[in-house]
Backbone as CSV, one residue per row, in Angstrom:
resi,resn,N_x,N_y,N_z,CA_x,CA_y,CA_z,C_x,C_y,C_z
1,MET,5.673,-17.702,12.241,5.019,-16.844,13.189,3.626,-17.373,13.463
2,THR,3.328,-17.614,14.716,2.025,-18.145,15.055,1.007,-17.026,15.089
3,SER,-0.242,-17.408,14.955,-1.321,-16.418,14.939,-1.888,-16.297,16.361
4,GLU,-1.500,-15.236,17.060,-1.850,-15.077,18.442,-2.194,-13.627,18.728
5,VAL,-2.969,-13.415,19.801,-3.247,-12.067,20.285,-3.103,-12.055,21.801
6,PHE,-2.974,-10.834,22.356,-2.868,-10.719,23.787,-4.207,-10.907,24.460
7,SER,-4.250,-11.676,25.515,-5.482,-11.779,26.317,-5.517,-10.607,27.307
8,GLU,-6.613,-10.547,28.062,-6.745,-9.450,29.011,-5.634,-9.439,30.045
9,ARG,-5.061,-10.601,30.330,-4.004,-10.714,31.312,-2.618,-10.518,30.718
10,GLY,-2.566,-10.255,29.463,-1.281,-9.992,28.803,-0.596,-11.223,28.258
11,ARG,-1.231,-12.385,28.390,-0.639,-13.602,27.844,-1.029,-13.781,26.394
12,LEU,-0.241,-14.545,25.706,-0.535,-14.861,24.293,-1.473,-16.069,24.228
13,ARG,-2.460,-15.989,23.375,-3.362,-17.119,23.189,-3.663,-17.227,21.693
14,PRO,-4.081,-18.400,21.250,-4.370,-18.578,19.811,-5.415,-17.639,19.305
15,LEU,-5.271,-17.231,18.068,-6.268,-16.359,17.418,-7.511,-17.174,17.089
16,THR,-8.657,-16.721,17.568,-9.900,-17.457,17.364,-10.724,-16.763,16.297
17,ASP,-11.839,-17.442,15.893,-12.735,-16.844,14.891,-13.301,-15.529,15.393
18,ARG,-13.479,-15.420,16.664,-14.035,-14.178,17.230,-13.039,-12.996,17.027
19,ASP,-11.730,-13.301,17.047,-10.745,-12.268,16.866,-10.594,-11.887,15.411
20,ARG,-10.851,-12.807,14.526,-10.596,-12.566,13.099,-11.476,-11.460,12.555
21,PHE,-10.944,-10.794,11.541,-11.713,-9.736,10.900,-12.894,-10.295,10.174
22,GLY,-12.805,-11.496,9.700,-13.874,-12.170,9.013,-13.384,-13.487,8.410
23,ARG,-14.158,-14.543,8.555,-13.719,-15.851,8.055,-13.434,-15.850,6.554
24,ALA,-14.243,-15.103,5.815,-14.054,-15.092,4.358,-12.933,-14.157,3.929
25,ILE,-12.455,-13.328,4.864,-11.428,-12.338,4.526,-10.046,-12.820,4.949
26,GLU,-9.916,-13.270,6.159,-8.628,-13.684,6.669,-8.409,-15.190,6.485
27,ARG,-7.239,-15.556,5.969,-6.947,-16.954,5.751,-6.754,-17.695,7.081
28,ARG,-7.113,-18.946,7.101,-6.986,-19.729,8.293,-5.703,-20.602,8.237
29,ASP,-4.584,-19.935,7.982,-3.330,-20.719,7.857,-2.360,-20.362,8.981
30,GLY,-2.857,-19.712,10.033,-1.978,-19.389,11.176,-1.236,-18.102,11.001
31,ALA,-1.430,-17.380,9.910,-0.701,-16.157,9.681,-1.400,-14.951,10.317
32,ASP,-0.630,-14.056,10.844,-1.207,-12.831,11.416,-0.305,-11.689,11.065
33,PHE,-0.799,-10.455,11.333,0.015,-9.278,11.047,1.234,-9.286,11.953
34,PRO,2.350,-8.802,11.466,3.526,-8.703,12.312,3.515,-7.433,13.169
35,PHE,4.160,-7.496,14.318,4.480,-6.361,15.155,3.375,-5.795,16.016
36,TYR,2.094,-5.913,15.589,1.048,-5.214,16.293,0.776,-5.799,17.695
37,ASP,1.089,-7.092,17.877,0.771,-7.769,19.139,2.007,-8.359,19.810
38,GLY,3.164,-7.822,19.449,4.406,-8.300,20.074,5.069,-9.450,19.368
39,ALA,4.535,-9.883,18.237,5.122,-10.960,17.465,5.515,-10.488,16.066
40,PRO,6.697,-10.766,15.589,7.777,-11.512,16.215,8.487,-10.722,17.348
41,ILE,8.382,-9.395,17.332,8.834,-8.542,18.415,7.923,-7.377,18.525
42,GLU,7.952,-6.664,19.652,7.148,-5.456,19.830,8.005,-4.238,19.458
43,LEU,7.423,-3.362,18.669,8.047,-2.092,18.347,7.379,-1.002,19.158
44,ALA,8.142,-0.365,20.010,7.609,0.713,20.858,7.150,1.870,19.982
45,PRO,6.261,2.717,20.528,5.737,3.857,19.711,6.860,4.707,19.091
46,TRP,7.951,4.951,19.825,9.003,5.781,19.237,9.651,5.103,18.043
47,ARG,9.710,3.772,18.071,10.257,3.053,16.919,9.330,3.150,15.709
48,TRP,8.033,3.093,15.962,7.079,3.305,14.867,7.201,4.735,14.381
49,GLY,7.491,5.674,15.265,7.706,7.052,14.818,8.888,7.174,13.874
50,VAL,9.937,6.440,14.148,11.109,6.444,13.256,10.711,5.887,11.876
51,VAL,9.958,4.785,11.873,9.534,4.188,10.586,8.626,5.137,9.823
52,TRP,7.709,5.751,10.535,6.775,6.684,9.857,7.496,7.886,9.305
53,ALA,8.484,8.413,10.074,9.294,9.543,9.601,10.060,9.137,8.338
54,ALA,10.539,7.892,8.314,11.288,7.421,7.151,10.349,7.298,5.912
55,CYS,9.108,6.919,6.139,8.139,6.917,5.051,7.996,8.332,4.468
56,VAL,7.888,9.312,5.335,7.769,10.709,4.897,9.032,11.097,4.128
57,ALA,10.210,10.726,4.676,11.465,11.084,4.030,11.569,10.482,2.638
58,GLY,11.163,9.210,2.506,11.182,8.578,1.180,10.260,9.262,0.218
59,PHE,9.091,9.692,0.718,8.124,10.385,-0.114,8.680,11.728,-0.586
60,LEU,9.354,12.425,0.288,9.936,13.731,-0.069,11.025,13.578,-1.113
61,VAL,11.827,12.534,-0.973,12.837,12.232,-2.023,12.166,11.968,-3.340
62,LEU,11.153,11.155,-3.320,10.412,10.851,-4.571,9.811,12.077,-5.187
63,THR,9.318,12.991,-4.347,8.647,14.197,-4.830,9.563,15.270,-5.368
64,PHE,10.706,15.469,-4.650,11.573,16.634,-4.976,12.884,16.288,-5.669
65,PHE,13.235,14.988,-5.789,14.446,14.613,-6.518,14.234,14.930,-7.983
66,PRO,15.172,15.640,-8.651,15.008,15.973,-10.058,14.851,14.694,-10.914
67,GLN,13.862,14.686,-11.790,13.574,13.520,-12.614,13.407,13.925,-14.057
68,PRO,14.513,14.203,-14.749,14.405,14.632,-16.170,13.936,13.559,-17.098
69,GLY,13.958,12.321,-16.659,13.492,11.217,-17.495,13.231,10.007,-16.658
70,ASN,12.644,8.975,-17.285,12.254,7.768,-16.499,13.475,6.974,-16.079
71,VAL,14.597,7.075,-16.793,15.777,6.351,-16.385,16.321,6.937,-15.076
72,VAL,16.465,8.234,-15.017,16.941,8.905,-13.815,15.956,8.722,-12.673
73,ALA,14.648,8.677,-13.007,13.609,8.569,-11.979,13.679,7.264,-11.232
74,ILE,14.395,6.268,-11.753,14.548,5.014,-11.036,15.268,5.236,-9.695
75,VAL,16.142,6.219,-9.643,16.901,6.479,-8.391,15.987,6.909,-7.262
76,PRO,15.171,7.980,-7.388,14.293,8.348,-6.257,13.232,7.309,-6.007
77,ARG,12.814,6.605,-7.036,11.796,5.560,-6.845,12.366,4.402,-6.003
78,THR,13.649,4.101,-6.215,14.304,3.070,-5.402,14.504,3.545,-3.974
79,LEU,14.876,4.809,-3.801,15.031,5.358,-2.455,13.700,5.432,-1.715
80,PHE,12.636,5.620,-2.445,11.305,5.623,-1.858,11.003,4.291,-1.155
81,VAL,11.500,3.225,-1.724,11.343,1.893,-1.140,12.382,1.681,-0.015
82,ALA,13.627,2.058,-0.344,14.761,1.670,0.514,14.770,2.392,1.863
83,ILE,14.422,3.659,1.876,14.529,4.472,3.117,13.601,3.917,4.200
84,PRO,12.292,3.704,3.944,11.452,3.159,5.013,11.860,1.760,5.430
85,LEU,12.237,0.898,4.475,12.652,-0.455,4.840,13.934,-0.440,5.642
86,ALA,14.835,0.469,5.327,16.055,0.584,6.109,15.753,1.001,7.572
87,ALA,14.788,1.915,7.697,14.361,2.317,9.037,13.728,1.172,9.797
88,LEU,12.903,0.366,9.086,12.263,-0.791,9.720,13.339,-1.786,10.140
89,ALA,14.363,-2.011,9.304,15.450,-2.914,9.660,16.244,-2.368,10.871
90,LEU,16.324,-1.056,10.951,17.072,-0.453,12.092,16.343,-0.691,13.388
91,VAL,15.020,-0.573,13.410,14.288,-0.720,14.692,13.848,-2.142,14.950
92,ALA,13.740,-2.971,13.890,13.240,-4.350,14.070,14.301,-5.399,13.889
93,GLY,15.486,-5.010,13.448,16.567,-5.958,13.245,16.196,-6.927,12.150
94,ARG,16.595,-8.178,12.338,16.348,-9.212,11.308,14.860,-9.491,11.056
95,HIS,14.006,-9.019,11.956,12.563,-9.270,11.818,11.873,-8.334,10.832
96,TRP,12.662,-7.419,10.210,12.036,-6.472,9.314,11.356,-7.176,8.114
97,THR,11.823,-8.411,7.841,11.273,-9.138,6.682,9.904,-9.738,7.004
98,ALA,9.390,-9.561,8.217,8.121,-10.179,8.591,6.964,-9.637,7.754
99,VAL,7.135,-8.476,7.121,6.033,-7.932,6.280,5.996,-8.639,4.920
100,PHE,7.030,-9.421,4.613,7.084,-10.147,3.385,7.021,-11.640,3.682
101,ARG,6.222,-12.372,2.894,6.125,-13.791,3.040,6.428,-14.424,1.647
102,ARG,6.704,-15.726,1.719,6.914,-16.438,0.472,5.668,-16.381,-0.411
103,VAL,5.863,-16.230,-1.688,4.761,-16.111,-2.644,4.500,-17.482,-3.277
104,GLY,3.294,-17.977,-3.086,2.882,-19.216,-3.715,1.903,-18.961,-4.840
105,TRP,1.464,-20.039,-5.464,0.564,-19.853,-6.608,-0.747,-19.245,-6.220
106,ARG,-1.236,-19.517,-5.018,-2.475,-18.885,-4.542,-2.260,-17.362,-4.361
107,ASP,-1.073,-16.989,-3.972,-0.764,-15.562,-3.847,-0.786,-14.871,-5.209
108,LEU,-0.268,-15.567,-6.209,-0.273,-15.014,-7.558,-1.739,-14.818,-8.059
109,LEU,-2.586,-15.795,-7.772,-3.990,-15.650,-8.108,-4.627,-14.520,-7.330
110,ALA,-4.212,-14.366,-6.053,-4.760,-13.247,-5.224,-4.342,-11.901,-5.831
111,MET,-3.130,-11.797,-6.358,-2.692,-10.551,-6.965,-3.637,-10.181,-8.131
112,VAL,-3.926,-11.160,-8.948,-4.821,-10.911,-10.094,-6.214,-10.553,-9.616
113,PHE,-6.735,-11.302,-8.619,-8.080,-11.031,-8.106,-8.195,-9.617,-7.564
114,PHE,-7.243,-9.202,-6.739,-7.341,-7.851,-6.127,-7.045,-6.765,-7.097
115,ALA,-6.242,-7.023,-8.163,-6.055,-6.048,-9.213,-7.349,-5.811,-9.955
116,VAL,-8.024,-6.918,-10.321,-9.317,-6.794,-11.038,-10.346,-6.133,-10.148
117,LEU,-10.357,-6.496,-8.847,-11.298,-5.859,-7.915,-11.067,-4.365,-7.900
118,ASN,-9.814,-3.967,-7.806,-9.538,-2.524,-7.714,-9.884,-1.782,-9.013
119,ILE,-9.652,-2.424,-10.134,-10.014,-1.782,-11.404,-11.512,-1.541,-11.446
120,ALA,-12.277,-2.548,-11.006,-13.738,-2.385,-10.936,-14.142,-1.270,-9.990
121,ILE,-13.503,-1.222,-8.844,-13.800,-0.147,-7.904,-13.421,1.215,-8.456
122,THR,-12.232,1.282,-9.081,-11.742,2.536,-9.621,-12.641,3.090,-10.699
123,PHE,-13.097,2.224,-11.613,-13.956,2.685,-12.681,-15.312,3.112,-12.130
124,SER,-15.810,2.377,-11.135,-17.125,2.691,-10.586,-17.089,4.037,-9.837
125,VAL,-16.112,4.152,-8.921,-15.983,5.379,-8.145,-15.571,6.550,-9.049
126,GLY,-14.640,6.262,-9.994,-14.189,7.317,-10.888,-15.276,7.866,-11.731
127,ALA,-16.158,6.995,-12.244,-17.266,7.457,-13.081,-18.205,8.363,-12.283
128,LEU,-18.444,7.980,-11.014,-19.320,8.761,-10.174,-18.687,10.111,-9.832
129,VAL,-17.438,10.073,-9.410,-16.776,11.315,-8.973,-16.630,12.265,-10.135
130,SER,-16.312,11.737,-11.332,-16.080,12.621,-12.511,-17.358,13.330,-12.952
131,THR,-18.512,12.797,-12.574,-19.758,13.484,-12.883,-20.073,14.627,-11.914
132,LEU,-19.421,14.579,-10.767,-19.705,15.579,-9.718,-18.549,16.574,-9.565
133,PHE,-17.300,16.148,-9.839,-16.176,17.025,-9.634,-15.247,16.973,-10.835
134,ARG,-14.425,18.006,-10.904,-13.367,18.024,-11.938,-12.294,17.012,-11.576
135,VAL,-11.753,16.241,-12.527,-10.706,15.293,-12.303,-9.485,15.730,-13.112
136,SER,-8.317,15.482,-12.546,-7.060,15.875,-13.176,-6.282,14.622,-13.632
137,PRO,-5.520,14.726,-14.717,-4.773,13.589,-15.223,-3.524,13.318,-14.382
138,ASN,-3.107,12.058,-14.350,-1.806,11.699,-13.810,-0.811,11.974,-14.917
139,THR,0.063,12.953,-14.689,0.975,13.387,-15.775,1.935,12.278,-16.203
140,THR,2.296,11.401,-15.258,3.227,10.298,-15.621,2.515,9.353,-16.557
141,ILE,1.279,9.005,-16.268,0.516,8.110,-17.146,0.174,8.798,-18.463
142,ALA,-0.193,10.039,-18.376,-0.600,10.803,-19.583,0.548,10.868,-20.585
143,ALA,1.792,10.972,-20.046,2.967,11.116,-20.935,3.539,9.793,-21.355
144,ALA,2.967,8.682,-20.915,3.524,7.359,-21.182,3.603,7.099,-22.685
145,GLY,2.605,7.559,-23.423,2.609,7.246,-24.857,3.681,8.001,-25.641
146,GLU,4.279,9.012,-24.987,5.318,9.784,-25.677,6.717,9.237,-25.428
147,ALA,6.851,8.255,-24.526,8.180,7.747,-24.211,8.760,6.909,-25.332
148,GLY,10.072,7.022,-25.518,10.776,6.174,-26.493,10.947,4.786,-25.950
149,GLY,11.710,3.934,-26.688,11.895,2.551,-26.291,12.501,2.375,-24.918
150,VAL,13.710,2.926,-24.749,14.438,2.799,-23.448,13.666,3.493,-22.347
151,ASP,13.172,4.652,-22.631,12.412,5.409,-21.618,11.140,4.686,-21.201
152,ALA,10.482,4.026,-22.141,9.250,3.256,-21.840,9.559,2.083,-20.966
153,VAL,10.657,1.370,-21.258,11.085,0.237,-20.406,11.386,0.752,-18.987
154,ALA,12.116,1.871,-18.916,12.468,2.449,-17.599,11.194,2.878,-16.868
155,LEU,10.198,3.293,-17.596,8.932,3.714,-16.952,8.263,2.501,-16.291
156,TYR,8.220,1.380,-16.997,7.624,0.179,-16.418,8.422,-0.285,-15.225
157,VAL,9.772,-0.326,-15.371,10.625,-0.773,-14.265,10.498,0.169,-13.065
158,GLY,10.639,1.461,-13.344,10.587,2.430,-12.270,9.215,2.477,-11.596
159,SER,8.170,2.401,-12.372,6.832,2.423,-11.761,6.591,1.177,-10.891
160,GLY,7.155,0.047,-11.347,7.022,-1.179,-10.546,7.676,-1.005,-9.190
161,ILE,8.898,-0.419,-9.214,9.610,-0.159,-7.962,8.828,0.814,-7.105
162,GLN,8.332,1.884,-7.723,7.571,2.889,-6.979,6.342,2.315,-6.334
163,LEU,5.662,1.411,-7.025,4.407,0.843,-6.485,4.683,-0.067,-5.284
164,VAL,5.837,-0.780,-5.331,6.249,-1.478,-4.102,6.433,-0.473,-2.993
165,GLY,7.045,0.667,-3.305,7.252,1.708,-2.322,5.919,2.267,-1.795
166,GLU,4.914,2.397,-2.671,3.638,2.897,-2.232,2.981,1.952,-1.225
167,GLU,3.201,0.636,-1.420,2.660,-0.290,-0.453,3.425,-0.232,0.886
168,VAL,4.756,-0.079,0.804,5.550,0.110,2.010,5.113,1.395,2.721
169,PHE,4.950,2.452,1.936,4.544,3.765,2.457,3.191,3.734,3.150
170,THR,2.332,2.859,2.711,0.965,2.773,3.261,0.821,1.731,4.326
171,LEU,1.398,0.547,4.103,1.175,-0.569,5.026,1.970,-0.530,6.313
172,LEU,3.144,0.134,6.293,3.884,0.307,7.525,3.102,1.246,8.477
173,PRO,2.562,2.368,8.013,1.697,3.166,8.873,0.441,2.397,9.269
174,PHE,-0.096,1.578,8.408,-1.269,0.735,8.768,-0.908,-0.122,10.001
175,LEU,0.264,-0.756,9.980,0.653,-1.581,11.106,0.955,-0.751,12.356
176,ALA,1.427,0.465,12.148,1.720,1.345,13.286,0.402,1.720,13.968
177,VAL,-0.608,2.123,13.178,-1.904,2.486,13.736,-2.561,1.274,14.390
178,LEU,-2.444,0.112,13.737,-2.989,-1.095,14.298,-2.381,-1.424,15.664
179,TYR,-1.077,-1.257,15.766,-0.406,-1.467,17.046,-0.882,-0.528,18.130
180,LEU,-0.925,0.770,17.774,-1.332,1.791,18.752,-2.747,1.569,19.237
181,LEU,-3.654,1.232,18.293,-5.045,1.035,18.683,-5.252,-0.277,19.459
182,PHE,-4.548,-1.305,19.076,-4.773,-2.603,19.720,-3.972,-2.736,21.027
183,ALA,-2.655,-2.501,20.923,-1.799,-2.745,22.089,-1.862,-1.617,23.114
184,LYS,-2.046,-0.387,22.653,-1.991,0.765,23.538,-3.373,1.304,23.925
185,ALA,-4.265,1.388,22.933,-5.594,1.965,23.221,-6.566,0.875,23.708
186,GLY,-6.185,-0.389,23.539,-7.001,-1.464,24.077,-8.242,-1.827,23.248
187,LEU,-8.288,-1.366,21.987,-9.429,-1.687,21.134,-9.341,-3.171,20.672
188,SER,-10.457,-3.703,20.269,-10.482,-5.063,19.775,-9.650,-5.132,18.454
189,ARG,-9.180,-6.307,18.165,-8.382,-6.459,16.932,-9.190,-6.078,15.713
190,ARG,-10.443,-6.504,15.686,-11.328,-6.203,14.528,-11.516,-4.696,14.361
191,THR,-11.839,-4.000,15.433,-12.018,-2.547,15.359,-10.724,-1.856,14.971
192,ALA,-9.616,-2.304,15.525,-8.327,-1.694,15.228,-7.977,-1.843,13.765
193,ILE,-8.313,-2.983,13.156,-8.063,-3.232,11.722,-8.850,-2.234,10.894
194,VAL,-10.143,-2.091,11.209,-11.000,-1.173,10.390,-10.491,0.234,10.476
195,LEU,-10.181,0.712,11.694,-9.717,2.066,11.848,-8.371,2.323,11.245
196,ALA,-7.490,1.357,11.317,-6.158,1.454,10.695,-6.327,1.438,9.175
197,TRP,-7.275,0.667,8.672,-7.567,0.596,7.213,-8.025,1.986,6.730
198,ILE,-8.912,2.601,7.465,-9.391,3.938,7.088,-8.289,4.959,7.141
199,ALA,-7.497,4.922,8.227,-6.447,5.900,8.410,-5.396,5.756,7.294
200,SER,-5.068,4.513,6.920,-4.046,4.344,5.873,-4.590,4.738,4.484
201,ALA,-5.925,4.618,4.291,-6.522,5.069,3.038,-6.447,6.594,2.921
202,LEU,-6.715,7.267,4.028,-6.622,8.735,4.035,-5.183,9.166,3.821
203,TRP,-4.240,8.489,4.439,-2.819,8.757,4.310,-2.403,8.584,2.846
204,PHE,-2.867,7.509,2.233,-2.540,7.193,0.833,-3.118,8.258,-0.112
205,GLY,-4.380,8.624,0.168,-5.021,9.622,-0.670,-4.363,10.976,-0.541
206,ALA,-3.975,11.346,0.689,-3.297,12.631,0.911,-1.969,12.726,0.172
207,ALA,-1.294,11.620,0.087,0.004,11.592,-0.603,-0.136,11.884,-2.109
208,HIS,-1.323,11.661,-2.660,-1.556,11.885,-4.077,-2.071,13.269,-4.408
209,LEU,-2.267,14.112,-3.392,-2.745,15.452,-3.641,-1.855,16.239,-4.631
210,PRO,-0.527,16.229,-4.424,0.328,16.982,-5.396,0.232,16.423,-6.814
211,THR,0.042,15.095,-6.924,-0.005,14.445,-8.226,-1.207,14.959,-9.023
212,TYR,-2.314,15.234,-8.355,-3.547,15.619,-9.016,-3.945,17.063,-8.754
213,GLY,-2.901,17.915,-8.655,-3.168,19.348,-8.541,-3.985,19.699,-7.332
214,TRP,-3.778,18.984,-6.223,-4.506,19.226,-4.971,-5.998,19.089,-5.119
215,ASN,-6.372,18.172,-5.987,-7.776,17.844,-6.186,-8.197,16.883,-5.061
216,VAL,-8.910,17.458,-4.086,-9.284,16.699,-2.873,-10.218,15.566,-3.160
217,ALA,-11.241,15.827,-3.981,-12.217,14.776,-4.288,-11.548,13.608,-5.019
218,GLN,-10.716,13.894,-5.995,-10.077,12.825,-6.750,-9.081,12.051,-5.878
219,SER,-8.305,12.771,-5.079,-7.274,12.111,-4.270,-7.870,11.211,-3.177
220,PHE,-8.925,11.689,-2.509,-9.479,10.942,-1.411,-10.578,9.947,-1.822
221,LEU,-11.354,10.300,-2.833,-12.435,9.422,-3.249,-11.993,8.364,-4.254
222,ILE,-11.328,8.803,-5.318,-10.885,7.818,-6.332,-9.645,7.073,-5.868
223,ILE,-8.603,7.828,-5.559,-7.328,7.178,-5.157,-7.440,6.531,-3.803
224,GLY,-8.110,7.196,-2.860,-8.266,6.638,-1.543,-9.055,5.330,-1.584
225,SER,-10.037,5.266,-2.491,-10.829,4.030,-2.599,-9.999,2.851,-3.103
226,ALA,-8.918,3.147,-3.782,-8.024,2.100,-4.264,-7.449,1.292,-3.124
227,ARG,-7.337,1.942,-1.961,-6.801,1.232,-0.799,-7.721,0.144,-0.293
228,ILE,-9.003,0.228,-0.666,-9.959,-0.830,-0.263,-9.411,-2.179,-0.707
229,ALA,-9.056,-2.288,-1.972,-8.613,-3.566,-2.518,-7.175,-3.879,-2.135
230,PHE,-6.264,-2.906,-2.222,-4.866,-3.180,-1.992,-4.613,-3.521,-0.530
231,THR,-5.206,-2.786,0.407,-5.039,-3.109,1.812,-5.734,-4.412,2.167
232,LEU,-6.881,-4.639,1.520,-7.561,-5.913,1.720,-6.681,-7.096,1.285
233,ALA,-5.884,-6.906,0.235,-4.961,-7.970,-0.159,-3.959,-8.291,0.947
234,PHE,-3.520,-7.245,1.657,-2.571,-7.447,2.772,-3.323,-8.064,3.964
235,ILE,-4.531,-7.612,4.243,-5.306,-8.181,5.350,-5.544,-9.682,5.098
236,ARG,-5.813,-10.016,3.861,-6.084,-11.404,3.525,-4.840,-12.287,3.612
237,THR,-3.718,-11.820,3.105,-2.531,-12.660,2.979,-1.424,-12.372,3.992
238,LYS,-1.489,-11.200,4.609,-0.405,-10.750,5.523,0.934,-10.670,4.792
239,ASN,0.858,-10.410,3.518,2.064,-10.461,2.654,2.107,-9.189,1.784
240,LEU,3.078,-8.343,2.060,3.185,-7.099,1.286,3.443,-7.346,-0.186
241,TRP,4.066,-8.485,-0.498,4.302,-8.806,-1.936,2.992,-8.949,-2.690
242,VAL,1.966,-9.468,-2.068,0.682,-9.659,-2.721,0.026,-8.308,-3.016
243,ALA,0.016,-7.454,-2.003,-0.554,-6.097,-2.200,0.228,-5.366,-3.288
244,ALA,1.540,-5.456,-3.286,2.359,-4.777,-4.292,2.112,-5.381,-5.642
245,GLY,2.010,-6.704,-5.751,1.758,-7.311,-7.041,0.418,-6.881,-7.639
246,ALA,-0.628,-6.812,-6.785,-1.931,-6.358,-7.253,-1.864,-4.914,-7.704
247,HIS,-1.135,-4.088,-6.966,-0.984,-2.677,-7.315,-0.245,-2.505,-8.658
248,ILE,0.804,-3.276,-8.845,1.574,-3.222,-10.106,0.719,-3.633,-11.284
249,LEU,0.015,-4.756,-11.132,-0.839,-5.198,-12.244,-1.910,-4.158,-12.560
250,ASN,-2.497,-3.597,-11.522,-3.532,-2.563,-11.710,-2.971,-1.381,-12.506
251,ASP,-1.870,-0.815,-12.023,-1.352,0.398,-12.660,-0.794,0.131,-14.034
252,TRP,-0.205,-1.046,-14.233,0.319,-1.350,-15.554,-0.792,-1.512,-16.587
253,VAL,-1.956,-1.922,-16.150,-3.113,-1.937,-17.085,-3.381,-0.534,-17.615
254,PHE,-3.447,0.437,-16.698,-3.695,1.842,-17.085,-2.495,2.427,-17.858
255,LEU,-1.296,2.026,-17.427,-0.099,2.508,-18.129,-0.050,1.998,-19.567
256,THR,-0.379,0.719,-19.738,-0.391,0.141,-21.098,-1.484,0.778,-21.926
257,ALA,-2.644,1.073,-21.283,-3.695,1.722,-22.010,-3.260,3.101,-22.496
258,ALA,-2.498,3.811,-21.638,-2.003,5.143,-22.055,-1.000,5.026,-23.172
259,VAL,-0.125,4.021,-23.098,0.867,3.788,-24.153,0.176,3.460,-25.470
260,ALA,-0.955,2.702,-25.352,-1.717,2.365,-26.549,-2.612,3.493,-27.057
261,GLY,-2.633,4.608,-26.307,-3.372,5.755,-26.753,-4.826,5.767,-26.401
262,LEU,-5.232,4.944,-25.411,-6.632,4.878,-25.024,-6.959,6.048,-24.093
263,ALA,-8.053,6.725,-24.339,-8.406,7.926,-23.567,-8.898,7.586,-22.196
264,GLY,-8.644,8.490,-21.241,-9.229,8.373,-19.905,-8.422,7.638,-18.893
265,ALA,-7.363,6.951,-19.323,-6.591,6.119,-18.392,-5.915,6.929,-17.325
266,SER,-5.391,8.102,-17.691,-4.607,8.899,-16.766,-5.411,9.540,-15.637
267,ALA,-6.670,9.608,-15.790,-7.519,10.243,-14.752,-7.945,9.281,-13.660
268,LEU,-7.659,7.987,-13.871,-8.159,6.969,-12.939,-7.068,6.310,-12.156
269,THR,-5.801,6.752,-12.245,-4.702,6.133,-11.542,-3.990,7.154,-10.671
């Protein structure tokens, strides 16, 4: 996929430094976001509506499907990933894989970098927010130390699947908003990226409200701030695998800390 944007006359032209979000942020390897500018195909607003509705459907399955244990929980966690991607495949055909790119060694390093960046952001923001507001524990993380052998393995496997789903749940709406702002509202690519980034962070934070007892400050300030690093990983690489890998590494650090009995881990994830 070539890196191109629409000109004022509707033609495709190469992506220039002026179009880029930032030289230090976006790689200069010809990669660009899929779908927002008609490449590899254009998804009409109603098609994005189908994808967004599927994200909501997957979230509802994850939320309300009975989960008596981590082994059973793998089922709704898998559906959380599968339902939105199935909808994307329905409206985009074979091009649904455009959100995924081959993972190279630089991508693996990027996963580690953005995971560390997010941990630093999470601790910094979490420390500040916890001094001003009440914070609630993540019950899944808090209970991690109580899991038996099989259940603990299922927790790691299931959480890994769910975290891929969280990136799908967040980044598909990010692309939808990017498309609407750029292709339909006529905003510059740079402005559209920033606004889509903010919108997806709010969307991500809102989804965590039930997890933290409807704690608005914690969901939007601590959890929403996590999107700074994870979405930045996608902006940098245009690869959902990198954002998901960083997210998994990040959460598994806190999960392992909880398993090891370290205090405070459940309030920051």
